[in-house]
SENU-137746 format. One record per residue: z, x, y of N, C-alpha, C in turn; residue number from 0. Coordinates in steps of 0.1 Angstrom, whole numbers, plus 5000, padded with zeros to 4 digits. Example, Ala and Ser with C-alpha at 12.3 -4.5 7.8 and 13.67 -1.06 7.14 Angstrom:
residues 2
((5078; 5132; 4943); (5078; 5123; 4955); (5078; 5132; 4967); 0),
((5071; 5128; 4978); (5071; 5137; 4989); (5079; 5129; 5000); 1),
//
This chain:
residues 264
((1194; 7035; 0814); (1196; 7021; 0817); (1196; 7012; 0805); 0),
((1205; 7003; 0805); (1206; 6993; 0794); (1198; 6980; 0799); 1),
((1189; 6975; 0791); (1181; 6964; 0795); (1181; 6953; 0784); 2),
((1185; 6941; 0788); (1184; 6930; 0778); (1175; 6920; 0784); 3),
((1165; 6916; 0776); (1154; 6907; 0780); (1152; 6895; 0771); 4),
((1154; 6883; 0777); (1151; 6871; 0771); (1158; 6870; 0757); 5),
((1171; 6873; 0757); (1178; 6873; 0744); (1183; 6860; 0740); 6),
((1179; 6856; 0728); (1183; 6843; 0722); (1190; 6846; 0709); 7),
((1202; 6841; 0708); (1211; 6844; 0696); (1216; 6831; 0691); 8),
((1216; 6829; 0677); (1222; 6817; 0671); (1233; 6822; 0661); 9),
((1242; 6813; 0658); (1251; 6814; 0647); (1249; 6804; 0636); 10),
((1248; 6809; 0624); (1245; 6800; 0613); (1232; 6792; 0614); 11),
((1223; 6797; 0622); (1210; 6791; 0623); (1210; 6778; 0631); 12),
((1221; 6775; 0637); (1222; 6762; 0644); (1228; 6763; 0658); 13),
((1239; 6770; 0659); (1246; 6771; 0672); (1240; 6781; 0681); 14),
((1235; 6777; 0692); (1228; 6786; 0702); (1239; 6792; 0711); 15),
((1241; 6805; 0709); (1251; 6812; 0717); (1245; 6819; 0730); 16),
((1233; 6824; 0729); (1226; 6830; 0740); (1213; 6824; 0742); 17),
((1209; 6820; 0754); (1197; 6812; 0756); (1188; 6819; 0766); 18),
((1181; 6829; 0762); (1172; 6836; 0771); (1178; 6844; 0781); 19),
((1189; 6851; 0777); (1197; 6859; 0786); (1189; 6872; 0790); 20),
((1189; 6876; 0803); (1183; 6888; 0808); (1193; 6895; 0817); 21),
((1195; 6908; 0815); (1204; 6915; 0825); (1200; 6930; 0824); 22),
((1205; 6937; 0835); (1202; 6952; 0836); (1215; 6959; 0839); 23),
((1218; 6970; 0833); (1229; 6979; 0837); (1223; 6993; 0841); 24),
((1220; 6995; 0854); (1214; 7008; 0858); (1224; 7019; 0855); 25),
((1218; 7031; 0854); (1226; 7043; 0852); (1235; 7045; 0865); 26),
((1247; 7049; 0862); (1257; 7052; 0873); (1263; 7040; 0880); 27),
((1262; 7028; 0874); (1268; 7016; 0880); (1278; 7010; 0871); 28),
((1286; 7001; 0878); (1295; 6992; 0870); (1289; 6978; 0872); 29),
((1286; 6972; 0861); (1281; 6958; 0861); (1290; 6949; 0854); 30),
((1295; 6938; 0861); (1304; 6929; 0855); (1297; 6917; 0849); 31),
((1302; 6912; 0838); (1297; 6899; 0832); (1308; 6889; 0832); 32),
((1307; 6879; 0839); (1318; 6869; 0840); (1314; 6856; 0833); 33),
((1324; 6848; 0830); (1322; 6836; 0823); (1334; 6831; 0816); 34),
((1335; 6818; 0814); (1347; 6812; 0807); (1345; 6814; 0792); 35),
((1355; 6810; 0784); (1354; 6811; 0769); (1342; 6803; 0765); 36),
((1334; 6809; 0756); (1323; 6802; 0750); (1310; 6804; 0758); 37),
((1311; 6812; 0769); (1299; 6814; 0777); (1289; 6823; 0771); 38),
((1293; 6831; 0761); (1284; 6840; 0755); (1287; 6855; 0757); 39),
((1298; 6858; 0764); (1301; 6872; 0767); (1303; 6881; 0755); 40),
((1312; 6877; 0746); (1314; 6885; 0734); (1302; 6886; 0725); 41),
((1294; 6875; 0724); (1282; 6875; 0717); (1272; 6885; 0722); 42),
((1272; 6887; 0735); (1263; 6897; 0742); (1267; 6911; 0737); 43),
((1280; 6914; 0737); (1284; 6927; 0732); (1282; 6929; 0717); 44),
((1284; 6919; 0710); (1281; 6920; 0695); (1267; 6923; 0693); 45),
((1258; 6917; 0700); (1244; 6919; 0698); (1240; 6933; 0703); 46),
((1245; 6938; 0714); (1242; 6951; 0718); (1246; 6961; 0708); 47),
((1258; 6960; 0703); (1264; 6970; 0693); (1260; 6967; 0679); 48),
((1252; 6957; 0676); (1247; 6953; 0663); (1259; 6950; 0653); 49),
((1269; 6942; 0657); (1279; 6937; 0648); (1277; 6922; 0646); 50),
((1266; 6917; 0651); (1264; 6903; 0651); (1263; 6897; 0637); 51),
((1258; 6904; 0627); (1256; 6899; 0614); (1270; 6897; 0607); 52),
((1280; 6905; 0611); (1293; 6903; 0606); (1299; 6889; 0609); 53),
((1293; 6883; 0619); (1298; 6869; 0623); (1287; 6858; 0621); 54),
((1278; 6861; 0612); (1267; 6852; 0608); (1258; 6849; 0620); 55),
((1257; 6858; 0629); (1248; 6857; 0640); (1234; 6863; 0638); 56),
((1224; 6858; 0645); (1211; 6863; 0644); (1203; 6863; 0657); 57),
((1196; 6874; 0660); (1187; 6874; 0672); (1174; 6866; 0668); 58),
((1172; 6856; 0676); (1160; 6848; 0674); (1148; 6854; 0682); 59),
((1150; 6857; 0694); (1140; 6864; 0702); (1147; 6873; 0712); 60),
((1139; 6882; 0718); (1144; 6891; 0729); (1144; 6905; 0725); 61),
((1147; 6914; 0734); (1147; 6928; 0732); (1160; 6934; 0739); 62),
((1164; 6945; 0733); (1175; 6953; 0740); (1171; 6968; 0739); 63),
((1170; 6974; 0751); (1167; 6988; 0751); (1177; 6996; 0759); 64),
((1179; 7009; 0755); (1188; 7018; 0762); (1180; 7031; 0764); 65),
((1178; 7034; 0777); (1170; 7046; 0781); (1155; 7044; 0776); 66),
((1151; 7031; 0776); (1137; 7028; 0772); (1134; 7027; 0757); 67),
((1145; 7029; 0749); (1143; 7029; 0734); (1149; 7016; 0729); 68),
((1143; 7009; 0720); (1148; 6997; 0714); (1161; 7001; 0706); 69),
((1171; 6993; 0707); (1183; 6995; 0699); (1187; 6983; 0691); 70),
((1181; 6971; 0693); (1184; 6959; 0686); (1182; 6962; 0671); 71),
((1192; 6959; 0663); (1190; 6961; 0648); (1193; 6975; 0643); 72),
((1195; 6984; 0652); (1198; 6998; 0648); (1212; 6999; 0642); 73),
((1215; 7008; 0633); (1228; 7010; 0628); (1238; 7013; 0639); 74),
((1250; 7007; 0638); (1260; 7008; 0649); (1263; 7022; 0652); 75),
((1264; 7030; 0642); (1268; 7045; 0644); (1257; 7052; 0652); 76),
((1245; 7048; 0650); (1234; 7055; 0657); (1234; 7050; 0672); 77),
((1238; 7038; 0674); (1240; 7033; 0688); (1251; 7040; 0695); 78),
((1262; 7042; 0688); (1273; 7050; 0694); (1268; 7065; 0697); 79),
((1260; 7070; 0688); (1255; 7084; 0689); (1246; 7085; 0701); 80),
((1239; 7074; 0704); (1230; 7074; 0716); (1237; 7074; 0729); 81),
((1250; 7071; 0729); (1258; 7071; 0741); (1264; 7058; 0746); 82),
((1262; 7047; 0737); (1268; 7034; 0740); (1281; 7032; 0732); 83),
((1293; 7031; 0738); (1305; 7030; 0731); (1313; 7018; 0736); 84),
((1318; 7009; 0727); (1325; 6997; 0731); (1340; 6999; 0729); 85),
((1347; 6993; 0739); (1362; 6991; 0738); (1364; 6976; 0735); 86),
((1368; 6973; 0722); (1368; 6959; 0719); (1379; 6951; 0725); 87),
((1378; 6938; 0725); (1388; 6929; 0730); (1400; 6930; 0722); 88),
((1412; 6930; 0728); (1425; 6931; 0720); (1428; 6945; 0716); 89),
((1422; 6955; 0722); (1425; 6969; 0720); (1421; 6974; 0706); 90),
((1427; 6969; 0695); (1424; 6972; 0681); (1425; 6987; 0679); 91),
((1436; 6993; 0684); (1439; 7007; 0680); (1444; 7008; 0666); 92),
((1446; 7020; 0661); (1452; 7022; 0648); (1467; 7023; 0650); 93),
((1474; 7012; 0647); (1488; 7011; 0651); (1497; 7021; 0644); 94),
((1493; 7025; 0632); (1502; 7034; 0624); (1499; 7049; 0627); 95),
((1488; 7051; 0634); (1485; 7065; 0637); (1491; 7068; 0651); 96),
((1493; 7081; 0653); (1498; 7085; 0666); (1487; 7085; 0676); 97),
((1492; 7086; 0689); (1482; 7087; 0700); (1472; 7097; 0697); 98),
((1476; 7109; 0694); (1466; 7120; 0692); (1457; 7117; 0680); 99),
((1462; 7111; 0669); (1454; 7108; 0658); (1444; 7097; 0662); 100),
((1447; 7088; 0670); (1438; 7078; 0674); (1427; 7084; 0682); 101),
((1430; 7094; 0691); (1420; 7100; 0699); (1411; 7109; 0690); 102),
((1417; 7116; 0680); (1408; 7123; 0671); (1398; 7115; 0664); 103),
((1403; 7102; 0660); (1394; 7093; 0653); (1382; 7089; 0662); 104),
((1385; 7088; 0675); (1374; 7085; 0685); (1364; 7096; 0686); 105),
((1368; 7108; 0683); (1359; 7120; 0684); (1352; 7124; 0671); 106),
((1354; 7116; 0661); (1349; 7121; 0648); (1334; 7122; 0647); 107),
((1327; 7115; 0656); (1312; 7116; 0655); (1307; 7129; 0660); 108),
((1315; 7137; 0667); (1310; 7150; 0672); (1315; 7161; 0664); 109),
((1307; 7171; 0662); (1311; 7183; 0654); (1314; 7195; 0664); 110),
((1312; 7193; 0677); (1314; 7203; 0687); (1329; 7203; 0691); 111),
((1336; 7213; 0686); (1350; 7214; 0688); (1353; 7215; 0703); 112),
((1345; 7223; 0710); (1348; 7225; 0724); (1346; 7212; 0732); 113),
((1335; 7204; 0728); (1333; 7191; 0735); (1344; 7182; 0732); 114),
((1350; 7182; 0720); (1361; 7173; 0717); (1373; 7177; 0724); 115),
((1376; 7190; 0725); (1387; 7194; 0733); (1386; 7190; 0748); 116),
((1374; 7192; 0753); (1372; 7188; 0767); (1373; 7173; 0769); 117),
((1369; 7165; 0759); (1370; 7150; 0760); (1385; 7146; 0760); 118),
((1393; 7153; 0751); (1407; 7150; 0750); (1414; 7154; 0763); 119),
((1411; 7165; 0769); (1416; 7169; 0782); (1413; 7159; 0793); 120),
((1401; 7153; 0792); (1397; 7143; 0802); (1406; 7131; 0800); 121),
((1408; 7127; 0788); (1416; 7115; 0785); (1431; 7117; 0790); 122),
((1437; 7129; 0787); (1450; 7131; 0791); (1451; 7133; 0807); 123),
((1440; 7137; 0813); (1440; 7138; 0827); (1440; 7124; 0834); 124),
((1432; 7115; 0828); (1431; 7101; 0833); (1444; 7093; 0830); 125),
((1450; 7096; 0818); (1462; 7089; 0813); (1473; 7098; 0810); 126),
((1481; 7104; 0819); (1491; 7113; 0816); (1502; 7108; 0807); 127),
((1504; 7095; 0807); (1514; 7089; 0798); (1510; 7091; 0783); 128),
((1497; 7091; 0780); (1493; 7094; 0767); (1496; 7108; 0762); 129),
((1495; 7117; 0772); (1498; 7131; 0768); (1513; 7132; 0765); 130),
((1521; 7125; 0773); (1536; 7125; 0771); (1539; 7119; 0757); 131),
((1531; 7110; 0752); (1535; 7103; 0740); (1525; 7105; 0729); 132),
((1519; 7117; 0729); (1509; 7120; 0719); (1513; 7119; 0705); 133),
((1526; 7121; 0702); (1531; 7121; 0689); (1537; 7107; 0685); 134),
((1536; 7098; 0694); (1542; 7084; 0691); (1531; 7075; 0685); 135),
((1536; 7067; 0676); (1526; 7058; 0669); (1521; 7048; 0679); 136),
((1508; 7045; 0677); (1501; 7036; 0687); (1508; 7022; 0687); 137),
((1513; 7017; 0676); (1519; 7004; 0676); (1532; 7003; 0684); 138),
((1537; 7014; 0688); (1550; 7014; 0695); (1548; 7014; 0710); 139),
((1535; 7016; 0714); (1532; 7016; 0729); (1532; 7002; 0734); 140),
((1534; 7001; 0748); (1533; 6988; 0754); (1519; 6983; 0754); 141),
((1517; 6971; 0758); (1503; 6966; 0759); (1494; 6973; 0768); 142),
((1499; 6977; 0780); (1491; 6985; 0789); (1488; 6998; 0784); 143),
((1498; 7005; 0777); (1495; 7018; 0771); (1485; 7018; 0760); 144),
((1486; 7007; 0752); (1476; 7005; 0741); (1462; 7004; 0747); 145),
((1461; 6997; 0758); (1448; 6996; 0765); (1443; 7009; 0769); 146),
((1452; 7017; 0775); (1448; 7031; 0779); (1443; 7038; 0767); 147),
((1450; 7037; 0755); (1446; 7044; 0743); (1433; 7040; 0738); 148),
((1430; 7026; 0739); (1417; 7021; 0734); (1406; 7027; 0743); 149),
((1408; 7027; 0756); (1398; 7033; 0765); (1396; 7048; 0762); 150),
((1408; 7055; 0761); (1407; 7069; 0758); (1400; 7072; 0745); 151),
((1403; 7064; 0735); (1396; 7067; 0722); (1381; 7065; 0724); 152),
((1376; 7056; 0731); (1362; 7054; 0734); (1356; 7066; 0741); 153),
((1364; 7071; 0751); (1359; 7082; 0759); (1358; 7095; 0751); 154),
((1365; 7096; 0739); (1364; 7108; 0731); (1350; 7110; 0726); 155),
((1342; 7099; 0725); (1328; 7100; 0721); (1319; 7104; 0732); 156),
((1324; 7108; 0744); (1316; 7112; 0756); (1305; 7102; 0758); 157),
((1308; 7089; 0760); (1297; 7079; 0762); (1290; 7081; 0775); 158),
((1278; 7077; 0776); (1271; 7077; 0788); (1272; 7063; 0794); 159),
((1275; 7053; 0786); (1278; 7039; 0790); (1289; 7033; 0782); 160),
((1299; 7028; 0789); (1311; 7022; 0783); (1310; 7007; 0783); 161),
((1312; 7000; 0772); (1312; 6986; 0772); (1326; 6981; 0770); 162),
((1331; 6975; 0780); (1345; 6970; 0780); (1346; 6955; 0778); 163),
((1353; 6951; 0768); (1354; 6937; 0765); (1368; 6932; 0768); 164),
((1369; 6924; 0779); (1382; 6918; 0784); (1394; 6928; 0785); 165),
((1392; 6940; 0792); (1403; 6950; 0792); (1416; 6945; 0798); 166),
((1415; 6934; 0806); (1427; 6929; 0813); (1435; 6919; 0805); 167),
((1430; 6915; 0794); (1435; 6904; 0786); (1450; 6906; 0782); 168),
((1458; 6897; 0786); (1472; 6897; 0783); (1481; 6907; 0790); 169),
((1476; 6913; 0800); (1483; 6923; 0807); (1489; 6918; 0821); 170),
((1499; 6925; 0826); (1506; 6921; 0838); (1496; 6924; 0850); 171),
((1498; 6917; 0861); (1489; 6920; 0873); (1490; 6934; 0878); 172),
((1501; 6941; 0877); (1502; 6955; 0881); (1493; 6964; 0873); 173),
((1493; 6961; 0860); (1485; 6969; 0850); (1470; 6966; 0852); 174),
((1467; 6953; 0855); (1453; 6949; 0857); (1448; 6957; 0869); 175),
((1456; 6958; 0880); (1451; 6966; 0892); (1448; 6980; 0888); 176),
((1456; 6986; 0879); (1454; 7000; 0875); (1441; 7001; 0866); 177),
((1439; 6990; 0858); (1426; 6990; 0851); (1414; 6991; 0860); 178),
((1415; 6983; 0870); (1403; 6984; 0880); (1401; 6998; 0886); 179),
((1412; 7004; 0889); (1411; 7017; 0895); (1405; 7027; 0885); 180),
((1410; 7027; 0872); (1405; 7036; 0863); (1391; 7034; 0859); 181),
((1386; 7021; 0859); (1372; 7019; 0856); (1364; 7025; 0867); 182),
((1368; 7024; 0880); (1360; 7031; 0890); (1360; 7046; 0889); 183),
((1372; 7051; 0885); (1372; 7066; 0883); (1364; 7071; 0872); 184),
((1364; 7063; 0861); (1355; 7067; 0849); (1340; 7067; 0854); 185),
((1337; 7057; 0862); (1323; 7056; 0867); (1320; 7067; 0876); 186),
((1330; 7071; 0885); (1327; 7082; 0894); (1325; 7095; 0887); 187),
((1331; 7096; 0875); (1329; 7108; 0867); (1316; 7109; 0859); 188),
((1308; 7098; 0861); (1294; 7098; 0855); (1291; 7089; 0844); 189),
((1301; 7080; 0840); (1299; 7071; 0829); (1296; 7057; 0835); 190),
((1284; 7051; 0831); (1281; 7037; 0835); (1290; 7028; 0827); 191),
((1292; 7016; 0833); (1301; 7006; 0827); (1296; 6992; 0827); 192),
((1296; 6986; 0815); (1293; 6971; 0814); (1307; 6965; 0812); 193),
((1312; 6957; 0821); (1325; 6952; 0821); (1324; 6937; 0819); 194),
((1329; 6932; 0807); (1329; 6918; 0804); (1343; 6913; 0806); 195),
((1345; 6903; 0815); (1358; 6900; 0820); (1359; 6885; 0823); 196),
((1371; 6879; 0821); (1374; 6866; 0827); (1381; 6867; 0840); 197),
((1388; 6879; 0843); (1395; 6881; 0855); (1385; 6885; 0866); 198),
((1380; 6875; 0873); (1369; 6877; 0883); (1374; 6885; 0895); 199),
((1387; 6884; 0898); (1392; 6891; 0910); (1391; 6906; 0908); 200),
((1396; 6911; 0896); (1395; 6925; 0893); (1380; 6930; 0891); 201),
((1373; 6922; 0883); (1359; 6926; 0880); (1350; 6927; 0892); 202),
((1351; 6917; 0901); (1342; 6918; 0913); (1346; 6928; 0923); 203),
((1359; 6933; 0922); (1363; 6943; 0931); (1358; 6957; 0927); 204),
((1356; 6959; 0914); (1352; 6972; 0909); (1337; 6973; 0906); 205),
((1331; 6962; 0905); (1317; 6962; 0901); (1307; 6964; 0912); 206),
((1296; 6970; 0909); (1285; 6971; 0919); (1277; 6958; 0919); 207),
((1274; 6952; 0908); (1267; 6940; 0907); (1273; 6932; 0895); 208),
((1270; 6919; 0895); (1276; 6910; 0885); (1267; 6899; 0880); 209),
((1269; 6894; 0868); (1262; 6883; 0863); (1273; 6872; 0859); 210),
((1270; 6860; 0861); (1278; 6849; 0857); (1271; 6841; 0846); 211),
((1278; 6840; 0834); (1272; 6833; 0823); (1277; 6819; 0822); 212),
((1269; 6810; 0818); (1273; 6796; 0816); (1265; 6791; 0804); 213),
((1272; 6788; 0794); (1266; 6783; 0781); (1255; 6791; 0776); 214),
((1257; 6804; 0776); (1247; 6813; 0770); (1236; 6818; 0779); 215),
((1236; 6815; 0791); (1225; 6819; 0800); (1231; 6823; 0814); 216),
((1223; 6831; 0821); (1228; 6836; 0834); (1226; 6824; 0844); 217),
((1237; 6821; 0851); (1237; 6811; 0861); (1237; 6816; 0875); 218),
((1243; 6828; 0877); (1243; 6835; 0890); (1242; 6850; 0887); 219),
((1236; 6857; 0896); (1236; 6872; 0896); (1234; 6878; 0909); 220),
((1238; 6890; 0911); (1236; 6897; 0924); (1247; 6907; 0927); 221),
((1247; 6913; 0939); (1257; 6923; 0942); (1271; 6916; 0941); 222),
((1281; 6924; 0936); (1294; 6918; 0933); (1300; 6912; 0946); 223),
((1300; 6919; 0957); (1306; 6914; 0969); (1300; 6901; 0974); 224),
((1287; 6900; 0972); (1280; 6888; 0977); (1284; 6876; 0967); 225),
((1285; 6879; 0954); (1288; 6868; 0945); (1303; 6863; 0948); 226),
((1312; 6873; 0951); (1326; 6869; 0953); (1327; 6860; 0965); 227),
((1317; 6860; 0974); (1318; 6852; 0986); (1311; 6838; 0984); 228),
((1304; 6836; 0973); (1297; 6823; 0971); (1307; 6812; 0968); 229),
((1303; 6800; 0972); (1312; 6788; 0969); (1314; 6786; 0954); 230),
((1304; 6788; 0946); (1305; 6786; 0932); (1315; 6795; 0925); 231),
((1314; 6808; 0928); (1323; 6817; 0922); (1337; 6815; 0928); 232),
((1339; 6813; 0941); (1352; 6810; 0946); (1358; 6798; 0939); 233),
((1350; 6787; 0937); (1356; 6775; 0931); (1359; 6777; 0916); 234),
((1349; 6783; 0909); (1350; 6784; 0894); (1359; 6795; 0889); 235),
((1359; 6806; 0896); (1366; 6818; 0891); (1377; 6824; 0900); 236),
((1377; 6821; 0913); (1387; 6826; 0922); (1396; 6816; 0927); 237),
((1394; 6803; 0923); (1402; 6792; 0929); (1414; 6787; 0920); 238),
((1414; 6792; 0907); (1424; 6787; 0898); (1435; 6798; 0897); 239),
((1447; 6793; 0894); (1458; 6803; 0892); (1460; 6811; 0904); 240),
((1461; 6805; 0916); (1461; 6812; 0928); (1472; 6822; 0929); 241),
((1484; 6819; 0924); (1495; 6828; 0925); (1493; 6841; 0917); 242),
((1488; 6840; 0905); (1485; 6852; 0897); (1473; 6860; 0903); 243),
((1463; 6852; 0908); (1452; 6859; 0914); (1456; 6867; 0926); 244),
((1465; 6862; 0934); (1470; 6869; 0945); (1478; 6881; 0941); 245),
((1485; 6880; 0930); (1493; 6892; 0925); (1483; 6903; 0921); 246),
((1472; 6899; 0914); (1462; 6909; 0910); (1455; 6915; 0922); 247),
((1452; 6907; 0932); (1446; 6912; 0944); (1455; 6923; 0951); 248),
((1468; 6920; 0952); (1477; 6929; 0958); (1478; 6942; 0949); 249),
((1479; 6940; 0936); (1480; 6952; 0927); (1468; 6961; 0928); 250),
((1456; 6955; 0928); (1444; 6963; 0930); (1444; 6970; 0943); 251),
((1448; 6963; 0954); (1448; 6970; 0967); (1458; 6981; 0967); 252),
((1470; 6979; 0961); (1480; 6990; 0961); (1475; 7002; 0953); 253),
((1469; 6999; 0941); (1464; 7009; 0932); (1453; 7018; 0939); 254),
((1444; 7011; 0946); (1434; 7018; 0952); (1439; 7028; 0963); 255),
((1450; 7024; 0969); (1455; 7032; 0980); (1464; 7043; 0975); 256),
((1472; 7041; 0964); (1482; 7050; 0960); (1481; 7057; 0947); 257),
((1473; 7052; 0938); (1472; 7057; 0924); (1461; 7067; 0923); 258),
((1463; 7079; 0918); (1452; 7088; 0914); (1450; 7088; 0899); 259),
((1460; 7085; 0892); (1459; 7084; 0877); (1466; 7072; 0872); 260),
((1462; 7068; 0860); (1469; 7056; 0854); (1481; 7060; 0847); 261),
((1493; 7056; 0852); (1506; 7059; 0846); (1512; 7047; 0840); 262),
((1523; 7048; 0833); (1529; 7036; 0827); (1537; 7029; 0837); 263),
//
């Protein structure tokens, strides 16, 4: 379980980004974190993965534990080795490397050749299009395929918990629906997921529970289906861009019924 308790984070010693944030990601669940730009979602992931200092951020108070062990301030590589792996916003694949080389980079932390081979087989099973394009440079893939590759690269580390930062960003509704399906499948295979998203329609459909952030603190929390039915979430996150939201809803519904693997 990932536990964040009373987390307070500032940038430059002045700007308060997180204000006493507390959340839990139980083993075996998908937990969504919703919020508009500036709500503190990316800061939360930076703090968990200890990349905060790169952005002049600092933990003022609070604790972060994974499986009961403190991880705040630990070296990022040791956090990854403990089983927490992040897929960053904007994919950030190695565009000049091939699909297969990107995946090998994701598995560099393991010396077990059999485990790496099994992880690669898992990725190609989840994303057959990556197997078809294994020799193609990452930069030549479509946006959706690059997102597949970013997730696949993270899975090469055999994480016990996957941290997804805005995986639907900039993608078409059909692809967003497929993202939701694959998140559920990854979770079914035994990997817990912390999903940071602005697309509430997709996030609330795949999550077991959710937190809504507002100016660095939790304003709402609870089972995802219950939150989706609240007036506040309907108004703030499900009421704007109705045309596109409807497209996403239909895409998610179609993918749930017809797709067993994410294809291009």
